Structures are given as C-alpha cells and as structure tokens.
N, C-alpha and C positions, 0 to 999 in steps of 0.2 A: 593523455591526461584529460580528465573531465573538467569543465569550467567550474569556477569558484561558486557561482550561484547554484549549480547542480549539486555540488558537494555540501553546501549549507543546507539545502532542502533535504538531502539524504541524511544529514546529521540529525535534524529535527525529526525526520521520519523514523530513524533508528530509535530515538528515545521514546517516541509514541508507540512504536511496535513492541518494544520491550515491556512497556507498561501494559499494553493489551495482552501480551503473552502471559504476564503475571496474573492479571485479572481473570483471564479465561482459564488459566491453569488452576486458579483458586476456585472458580466456579465448577470446573469439572471434578476437582478433588472432593468437593463437598456435596455433590449431587447424588440423589437417590436413584434417579432414572437417567437414561441417556437422552440428551437433547441435541438433535442435529444442528440446531441454530448456534449453539455454543461451540460445537465442534467446528462449524464453518468459520466462526470467528477465530478460533485457534489456528485453523489451517491458513486463513488469510494472513495472520500475523507471522507465522513461520515462513510462508511463501514470500512475504514481503521482506523479512529479514534475510533470507537466503538470496533472493534474486534482486533485491534493491541494495541492501547494505553490503553484504559480502561480495557480491558481484562487482560493486563499485570499487572495492579495494583492488580487485584484479584489473578492472578497467583503468584505474589510476596509475598502476605500475606497469602494465603490459598493454600497449596500444592495440594489439591484435584483438583484445576483448572490447574495445571501445567503438565498435561499428554503430553508427547511428540507427540502422534498421533493427539491430538486436536490442539496443537500449529502448527504442520505441516500442517494440513488441513486449518486452518485459515490463515496461511501465504501463502499457495498456492492460496486460494481464493483472498487474497489481491494482490498477484502477478498477477493473471489473470485480475482482475478488473482494476488495475492501468495501466497495459500494454494496455488493450483494450481501456480504456478511453483516454490515451495519444495518442495512434495511431489513434483512431477515430477523435479526435480533431485536431491532426496534419494534417490528410488528409482533414478534413473539412476546415481548414483555409489555407492550402497549403503553409504556412510559407514563404511568400515573404516579402520584405521590407515594412514597414508600411508607407513609404513616397509616394508610388505609389497610386494616387487617383483612377485610373482605377481598380487596384487590390482591393482596399477597397470597391468601389462601386459594384464590381462584386461578392463579397463574401457575402452570406446570413448570416453567423455568425457574421461577422464584421460590417455589416450594414453601411458601409461608414465612420466609426469612427477610427481615429488613436489610440485613447485611448482604444477602445475595441480590436484593433489589438495587442497592447502591452500587455494588460491583457491576451488575449488568448495565445499569444506566451509564456508569463511567466508561465501560467498554464500548457502548454505542457512541458516546461522545468522542472518544479517542479514535475509533474507527472512522468516524466522519472527518476528524482532523486529518487523518492519513489519506482519506479519499480526496480531500481538497488539495493536499500536497501532491498527490499523484496526478491530479488534474492539471496543476500548474506545470509539473514536470513533463506531462504528456504534450502540452502545448509547446513547451520549450524544446522537447525532442522533435516535434513535428516541424518546427522552424529550422532546426539543425538538419533534419532529414531533407527538407526541400532545398535549403541553401547549400548543403554540402554533399548531397548524394547519399545513396544507401550504404556505401562502404566508407564514407568519409574521405573520398579521394579528391574532393573539391570540385567535382563536376556535377553541378545541379542546375536547376532552372535559372536561366539568366546569366550563366557563366560560360564564357568561351575559353577554349583551350588555346594557349599561346603556342606558336610553332617553335619547335626545337631548332638548334643550330643545324642539325642534319637535314631538316626540311627546307631550309632557306636556300 
C-alpha cells in the first residue's frame, strides 16, 4: 500500500488531470488546424491519468505493483511529459491578455477566439500544477528508493540486514 501523502497528491493530480483532459479535448474539438502542442497536452494528461492515477489503484491493492523503482520511473516520465507539454503550450500561446484581438488573430493555436485563449491559458496553469505535484512526488519517491531499495525489500543505503536464526 502506498503512503497517505502519496495518495493525497495522486488525488489532487487526478482532479487536475481530468480538468486538463476536458480543456484539451475542448480545444481539439473546436480547432480548424492540427496543433501538436495541444495534442502533447492531451497526451500528457492521458499518460498521467493512466500511469499515475490508475496505476496507483493497482499499487494500493496489490503490493507487487508498488516497487519503488517502478513508481520513480513512472513519476519521472509524468514529470517530464507535463513539464514539456506545459512549456510547449505556454510558448505556443505566448500568454498575453485574451482581450487583444490582434494577439488572438495572430496566434495559430487560439485561432482568433477569446474562449480558446482562456481554455489554453487554463490548460497551461493546470499543467504546471501537475508538474509541481509530480516534482514533489519525484522527490518523495527518490527518498523511498534510497531508503528502501529498488524493490522495496528494505535493503537500502545505511541499512544492515539482521542475521536470521539459521545464521547464528
């Protein structure tokens, strides 16, 4: 079973990832052209949902899935994907006020729409929220990995194995 702190962070992340999924789905449904940056944000949210939220359910009920090295690798990938998606989308929309019509018309992702501008800016904000949650989880996973070993067997740095009765 995963620690309570980890599950609380996963719960917040689940809510943020569902919001991102809805916002990016709405951006994709209303777009005239294909925008790779919006697609990357959608990929990051789906990857995060599958390998953070749904995998956590398995890891909570079946201890074979709760290996610290696996959790660390998955959280690292989520960390990288959310950061790259948030940064790519932020660079693509250039985060100006949504009231400037010249800004809206000159941006390929926004396609001249205030609604798309607000959705894209909200997506960037929630992606960065998820990025910081994944950063905290990555640090937490690294501490668990160092203290408990790669497989969670309890043999890590600074821990000595006690002799069994057969060895005495």
